[in-house]
N, C-alpha and C positions, 0 to 999 in steps of 0.2 A: 368913772368908777374905777377904783384900783383893782387890778387882777390879782388873784391869790397866787402865792408862790408855789411853783410845782416842784416836786422832788426830782432830783436827777435820775435819769433812767439807768438801771444797772443790768448788765448782761447776766446770763445764767452762770457763766464762768466766774464772774466777779462775785456773785452771790455765794457760790460754792467755796471760793477761796476765803471769803469773809467768815463763813461758817466754820471752816477748818481752823482759822486763826483764833476764833473765839473759843473753840473747844480746847485748843492748845493752851490758851491763856487761863482757862479754868483749871486745867491740870497743873499748870505751872504755879498757880496760886497756892496749891496745896504742898507741892514738893518740887524739887529740882530734878529733872530727868536729863541724863546725858545720853544722847543718841549717837552711837558710833556704828559705822557700817562694818559688817563682818568681813574679815579678810578672806580672799578666795582660797580654797583648799590647795595645799601644795601638792604637786604631782610627783609621785615617787615611782620611778620605772621599776618593773619587776626584774629580779636578777636573771641574766641570761642563762638558759640551760647549758649544762656542760656538754661540749661538743668535742669528740675525739677527732684529732686530725687524721684524715685519710688522704694520702697522696694519690693523685690521679694516676691512671695507667701511663707508663712511659710513652711519651709521644715520639714519633719518629723524627730524627734530626737529619735534615737534608743539607749536606755540605755542598751547596751549589747544585747544578744540574748534573747529576752523576748518571750517565747512561751506560757505563761499563760495569759489568758485574764484578764483584770482588773475586780474587783468585781462589783456587781450591785451598783447603786447609793443608798445611805442611804436615808431614809425618815425623813425629819426634817422640822421644821417651820422656817420661816424667821424672824430674830430679827428686831425690828423697826429701821428705818433709824435714825442715831444719829445726823447728821449734815445736814442742808439744802445744797444741792449741791453734796452730796456724791452719788455714784452710786454703784449698786449691782454687785458683781462678784461671780458667783456660785461656789460651791465647786466641787472638782474633785479628782480622785485618781492619786497621783504622784507615782514615782518609785525610789527606792534606791537599792543598792546591797542586802539589806536584805529583799526586797519585796515591795509590794504596801503600801502606806500610804495615809491617807486622808488629803487633803488641805482644811480646812474649808472655806465655803462661807463667804464673808465679805463685808462690805461697805468700799469704798475707794474714795479718791478724784481723779477726772480725771486729766490728765496732762495738759489739756488746754480746753478751751470752744469749743464745737462743735464736740467732738469725742465720740465714743461709744465703748464699750468693746465687742470684739468677743472672746468667751471662747475657750480655747484649748480643744482638744479631742484626744482620742485614735483611731487609725485606724490599720487594719490588712494589712500590706504591706510586700510583698515578703516573706511570711511565718512566719513573726514575728509581734509583736504588737509595733507600733511606736507612739510617742506622737507628735501632731502638736500644737505648742505653741500658746497661745492667744496673741492678740495685740489690740491696740487702733487705730481707724480709723474713717473717716467720715461716713461710712456705716458699717452695720453688714455683715461679711463674712460668709463663710461656717464653721460650727462647728460639722460636722458629722451627723447631724440629731438627736443629743442627746437631749432629753427633760430634761433640767436641772431645769425647773420650774421657777416660779416667773417672767414670761414674756419670758423666753428662752424656747420656746416650740418645738425646733428642727430646726426652720428656722426663721431668723429675731429676733426682740426683741419688745415685746409689753408692757414692764414694765415702759416705759417712753420715752420722746422725748425732744429735744431741742426746746425752743421757744425763739428766739433771743439769748441773753446771759444767759438765765436761763434754768435750767433743770426742766421739769414738770413730775410729777410722776403719773402713772396710779394707782389710789387707789384700783381698782378692783382686781389687782394681786400683789400689792406691799404694804408692811406693813409700812405705814407712819402715823404719828400722825397729823391729819388734823388741829388740834388746833394750832400746831406749824408750820407745813409745809403748806403753803397756795397755792403754785403753783402745784395744783393737778387737775386731771380730772378722770372721770369714763368711762371706755370703756371695754365692755365685750370681753373676749378673747375666741375664738373658736379654740380648738385644732383639727387640721386636721391630726394629727398623733396619733398612738396608744400610750396611756399613759402607759409607763412601766419604769423599772429601769435599762435598758440596758445602759451601759456606754461606748460603743465603736462602731465603724463603720466597717462594712465588716467582713469577716470571718464567721465561724460557730456560729450562734446565735447572730451575730452583726446586726446593723441597716443597711438596704439596702437603703442608701440615697446618692445622687450625687449632686454636686453644681448646683444651678440654674444659669441662665444667669446673673442675678443681683449679685449673690455671686461671680461669676467669675470676674466680673468687680471690685467688692469691693476688691478682692484679689490683684489687680494690683494698687490700690490706695496707696498714701503715708501712711505709718504706723508708729506708735510709740510703742516702746517696753514697757513692764510692768514697772510701776514706782518703785522707790526705796522701797517704803512701800510694794508694792506687792512682790517684790523679797525677802524682809525680812520676809514677811508672809510665803512664801514657805520654806525658810531656817529654820524658827522656827518650822514649821510643821514636817519637816524631822528629827528634833532633838528630837521630842517628841515620846517616845516609845509607849505611849497609842494610838497614831494615826495610828499605823501600823495595817493592816488588820489581821495579824496573832495574834495580841493581842486583838483586839476588835471584831473579828468575822464579820467585815463589818458594825458594828454599833458603830461608834466613839462617845464617850461622848462629844467631842467638834466637833459638826457638822457645826456650824456657829457662827460667832461673829459679834459684832457691829463695831469693829475697827481691822485693820490688825495687826497681830502678838500679839494680846492680847487674851490669851487663858484662863484667869481666871477672876473671878469677874462677876458683872452684865453684861448681854448682851450675855453670852455664852449659846448656845442652843445645847442640845444633840440630837442624833438620836433616832427615835422610834424603839423599838425592835419589832421583829416579834410577831404578836398576839396582839399588843397594838392597841388602837383605832386610827383611821385615824387622821391626823393632823386637829385640829379644832373641833373634836368630843368631847362630854362631857366625862370626865374621869370616872364618875360613872353613873349608870342608874338614870335618872330623874334630873341629875345636869344640871344647866343652867348657862350661863355667867352672870356676874353682870350687872345690868341695865346700858345701855349706852355704854357697852364695845364693842369694835370692834372685830368681829370674827377673829380668827387666820387665817392666810393665809397658805394654804397647799402648799406642794412642787410643785404641778402641777398648781398652780395658781387658782384652783377652790375653790368655797365656800364650806363649809362643807355641806354634804347632810342632808336634813330634815329627822327627825325620822319618821319611818313608822307609818301609821295610825293604831290605835287599832280598832278591830272589835267592833260594838255596843253591849251594854250589854242588855240582855233580861230583860224586865221590871218586869216580875213576878219572874224570877229567876236570880238575879244579879250575882250569882256565875257562871253562864254559859253564854257565848256569845250568841247572838241572832241566832236562828236556830240550836243550839246544844242541843241535847236531853240528859237528865240525865239518 
């Protein structure tokens, strides 16, 4: 007897696939459908928020292992301001492989309106002496408490201020010719720190000063680096053998200049040697400045002291002061 033909066995997956194809065929019989995959959405990154550049606080620069403290600041007079708008940058001790050298104080043009110069300073850090570079900024930052003079009395600056787009000079502590420079004012400067010649912060014999709250804020403000003229000024000082402390004994013959990197000619001021009269004092007993001449400005910004009063002379014996017996 012949056996009936049996239908091939279909799996559940095959049946489902067949049903899907059948449904598609029915739809295709009525119309043509184009099936296209949707493109993935294009990613558009959001615009970055505006970020104002804030320069970090000046980091100390260690020129090798410097275990020797910088020499005391030399005593010198400030040369007159040569150009209206120039600003004073005090002198300081730089360092090279052959030792400390003096970078003369000088007048320079600021990089733009509204900025002030915060001087660099030496600090005792981690057992060595490191230099914190100076910078331009809207406010004066910390410079180690070093009294550089001429308005830089250890904290802040009293030698001048911006009035609109013009810089006004404090004639009480700044050497300006008022017949040429008209944007001046007179404001007495009171030194709240001990006037000395110490040139570094921290360590044995150093200045014990820490940044104020305002100076900490100033350190986080946008800063500008020294100008090209200032950098050239430092480079020329390092090339001059006479400016090294081992050659001049801490009393450089070029202590300050009227223009950066100009170390010869008029406007060059030398340091006062030990035992010499204080800046602004008469060079010889009884000598007086010419009539109408402005007294010299001392390194600490103070006016020259008045000469001591002489005791009265006895009327009958002029050769003896009053009250002195022969």
